[in-house]
C-alpha positions in Angstrom: -15.7 -9.9 24.9 -13.3 -12.0 27.1 -10.6 -10.7 29.5 -8.2 -13.6 29.0 -5.5 -12.4 31.5 -8.2 -12.2 34.2 -9.5 -15.6 33.2 -6.1 -17.1 33.5 -5.5 -15.5 36.9 -8.7 -16.9 38.2 -8.0 -20.3 36.8 -4.5 -20.4 38.4 -6.0 -20.3 41.9 -7.5 -23.7 41.5 -5.5 -25.2 38.6 -1.8 -24.2 39.1 -0.7 -27.1 36.9 -2.3 -29.3 34.2 -1.8 -32.9 33.2 -1.7 -32.2 29.4 -2.5 -29.7 26.7 -6.0 -31.2 26.4 -6.5 -30.8 30.1 -5.5 -27.1 29.9 -7.8 -26.5 26.9 -10.8 -28.1 28.6 -10.1 -26.3 31.9 -9.9 -22.9 30.2 -13.0 -23.6 28.1 -14.9 -24.5 31.3 -13.7 -21.4 33.0 -14.9 -19.3 30.1 -18.3 -20.9 30.3 -18.5 -20.3 34.1 -17.4 -16.6 33.8 -19.3 -15.9 30.6 -22.5 -18.1 30.5 -23.8 -16.1 27.5 -21.1 -17.5 25.3 -21.6 -20.4 22.9 -18.4 -22.4 23.1 -17.0 -25.1 20.9 -13.7 -27.0 21.1 -11.7 -28.2 18.1 -13.9 -26.4 15.7 -13.1 -26.8 12.0 -12.5 -23.7 10.0 -11.5 -23.5 6.3 -8.4 -21.6 5.3 -7.3 -21.7 1.6 -9.8 -24.5 1.0 -8.2 -26.7 3.7 -9.5 -27.6 7.1 -7.9 -26.0 10.1 -8.8 -26.8 13.8 -9.3 -24.0 16.3 -8.8 -25.1 19.9 -11.6 -22.9 21.4 -14.3 -21.0 19.5 -16.6 -18.6 21.4 -19.6 -16.7 20.0 -22.0 -14.2 21.4 -24.2 -11.5 19.8 -22.3 -11.3 16.5 -18.9 -11.4 18.0 -16.4 -14.3 17.7 -13.3 -15.2 19.8 -10.8 -17.8 18.4 -8.2 -19.3 20.7 -5.1 -21.5 20.1 -3.5 -23.0 23.3 -0.1 -24.6 23.9 1.1 -26.4 27.0 4.9 -27.0 27.0 6.0 -29.0 30.0 9.3 -29.8 31.7 9.5 -32.8 34.1 7.6 -32.0 37.3 5.9 -34.1 40.0 3.7 -32.5 42.5 0.4 -33.0 44.3 -2.5 -30.5 44.3 -5.1 -30.4 47.0 -8.6 -31.3 46.0 -10.2 -31.4 49.5 -9.1 -31.5 53.1 -7.3 -34.8 52.8 -7.4 -35.5 49.1 -4.6 -34.7 46.7 -4.2 -35.2 42.9 -0.8 -36.3 41.6 0.7 -34.6 38.6 3.6 -36.2 36.8 4.8 -34.3 33.8 7.5 -35.5 31.4 9.9 -33.4 29.4 8.4 -32.2 26.2 10.7 -32.5 23.2 10.8 -30.6 19.9 11.2 -27.1 21.4 12.3 -25.7 18.0 9.2 -27.0 16.3 6.9 -25.7 19.0 8.2 -22.2 18.5 7.4 -22.4 14.7 3.9 -23.9 15.5 3.2 -21.0 17.8 3.8 -18.4 15.1 2.0 -20.6 12.5 -1.1 -20.6 14.8 -0.8 -16.8 15.1 -0.7 -16.4 11.3 -3.7 -18.6 10.9 -5.7 -16.6 13.5 -4.9 -13.4 11.7 -6.3 -15.0 8.5 -9.4 -16.2 10.3 -10.0 -12.8 11.9 -9.8 -11.2 8.5 -12.1 -13.8 7.0 -14.8 -13.1 9.6 -14.4 -9.4 9.0 -15.3 -9.9 5.4 -18.6 -11.4 6.6 -19.2 -8.3 8.8 -18.5 -10.4 12.0 -16.2 -8.9 14.6 -13.6 -11.5 15.5 -10.6 -11.5 17.8 -7.9 -14.1 18.1 -5.8 -15.2 21.1 -2.8 -17.5 21.1 -1.6 -18.7 24.5 1.4 -20.7 25.6 1.7 -22.0 29.2 5.0 -23.5 30.2 7.4 -24.2 33.1 10.4 -24.3 30.7 12.4 -21.1 31.1 14.3 -21.8 27.9 11.3 -20.3 26.0 11.4 -16.9 27.6 15.2 -16.6 27.9 17.4 -15.5 25.0 18.7 -18.4 22.8 22.4 -19.4 23.0 24.7 -19.0 20.0 24.3 -22.7 19.1 20.6 -22.2 18.5 20.9 -19.3 16.0 19.2 -21.2 13.2 15.8 -20.7 14.9 16.6 -17.1 15.8 13.5 -15.7 13.9 11.2 -18.0 15.9 12.6 -17.1 19.4 10.0 -16.2 22.0 12.3 -14.2 24.2 10.8 -11.9 26.8 10.4 -8.3 25.4 10.9 -9.1 21.7 8.8 -7.1 19.3 7.6 -8.5 16.0 6.6 -5.9 13.4 3.7 -5.8 11.0 4.8 -7.3 7.7 7.8 -9.1 9.3 8.6 -12.5 7.8 10.1 -15.3 9.8 12.5 -17.8 8.2 14.6 -20.7 9.4 18.3 -19.7 9.4 21.3 -21.5 8.0 21.9 -24.8 9.8 18.3 -25.9 9.9 18.3 -29.4 8.6 15.5 -30.6 6.2 14.8 -33.5 8.6 14.2 -31.1 11.5 11.9 -28.7 9.7 10.0 -31.1 7.5 6.4 -30.0 7.1 7.3 -26.6 8.5 9.4 -25.1 5.7 7.1 -22.2 4.8 8.1 -18.7 6.1 5.7 -17.0 8.5 4.5 -13.5 7.7 2.5 -11.5 10.3 0.0 -8.8 9.6 0.2 -7.1 13.0 2.8 -5.9 15.5 3.2 -7.8 18.7 5.4 -7.5 21.8 6.2 -10.7 23.7 5.5 -10.5 27.5 5.7 -13.5 29.7 3.4 -13.2 32.7 3.5 -15.3 35.8 0.8 -18.0 36.0 1.7 -20.0 39.1 4.6 -21.2 41.3 4.4 -24.7 42.6 6.9 -23.8 45.4 4.6 -21.2 46.9 1.1 -22.1 45.7 -1.3 -22.8 48.7 -2.7 -26.0 47.1 0.6 -27.6 46.0 2.9 -29.9 47.9 5.9 -32.0 46.7 5.4 -35.5 45.6 6.7 -37.8 48.3 9.1 -35.1 49.5 10.8 -34.9 46.1 12.5 -31.6 45.4 10.3 -29.4 43.2 12.1 -28.3 40.0 10.7 -26.4 37.1 7.8 -25.3 39.4 7.3 -21.8 37.9 4.7 -21.5 35.2 4.5 -18.5 32.9 2.2 -17.7 30.0 2.6 -15.8 26.8 -0.6 -14.3 25.4 -0.9 -12.5 22.0 -4.1 -10.9 20.9 -5.0 -10.6 17.2 -7.2 -7.4 17.0 -10.4 -7.1 15.0 -10.0 -5.9 11.5 -11.1 -2.4 10.6 
């Protein structure tokens, strides 16, 4: 229905960096519409899970098929300019995003919700597929955690990690109640996934990007993690 890696590769040529998560969501939804005009696309669509409302970032529908997408944009401090026209540049000034530990949990919670929704649509005889995407310029997410971070070990997003069908993810010892408040519930996954971080863009080499006022570009490499929830049956 949608080739998400191809869509991201195409998007990266014009949009190597985004101002915010909402900017990323809108840009990807617009690219989907441009590449697949037959799709009906909605943003922030409300779904019902266990009699409670849950938002889906992007919902796409065509000919009895549904695609559900959850997007994350986790930034580290970065200031660059991106060319819009011959002598026009747009300034991007990103701040450090906090709460890395909670973001990892939220990623897997989104994945579990997408599995539930794909199963729900299957019961209605509608073929659905889910995608959860993280885009970040923070290498801490794809690198192995240090020993001091072992309490979130189950929620690590390390390159090459495999999560097995039926695996349950828990917070480890040392996770304070204040840190994980609202995120205490374990995460159990229905499918098997292998984590592969793919290159999205590099602000040091991208043809449209230049430093902001000759500042040194740090954290200029963006990678994305994409997991696909397959249709049921």
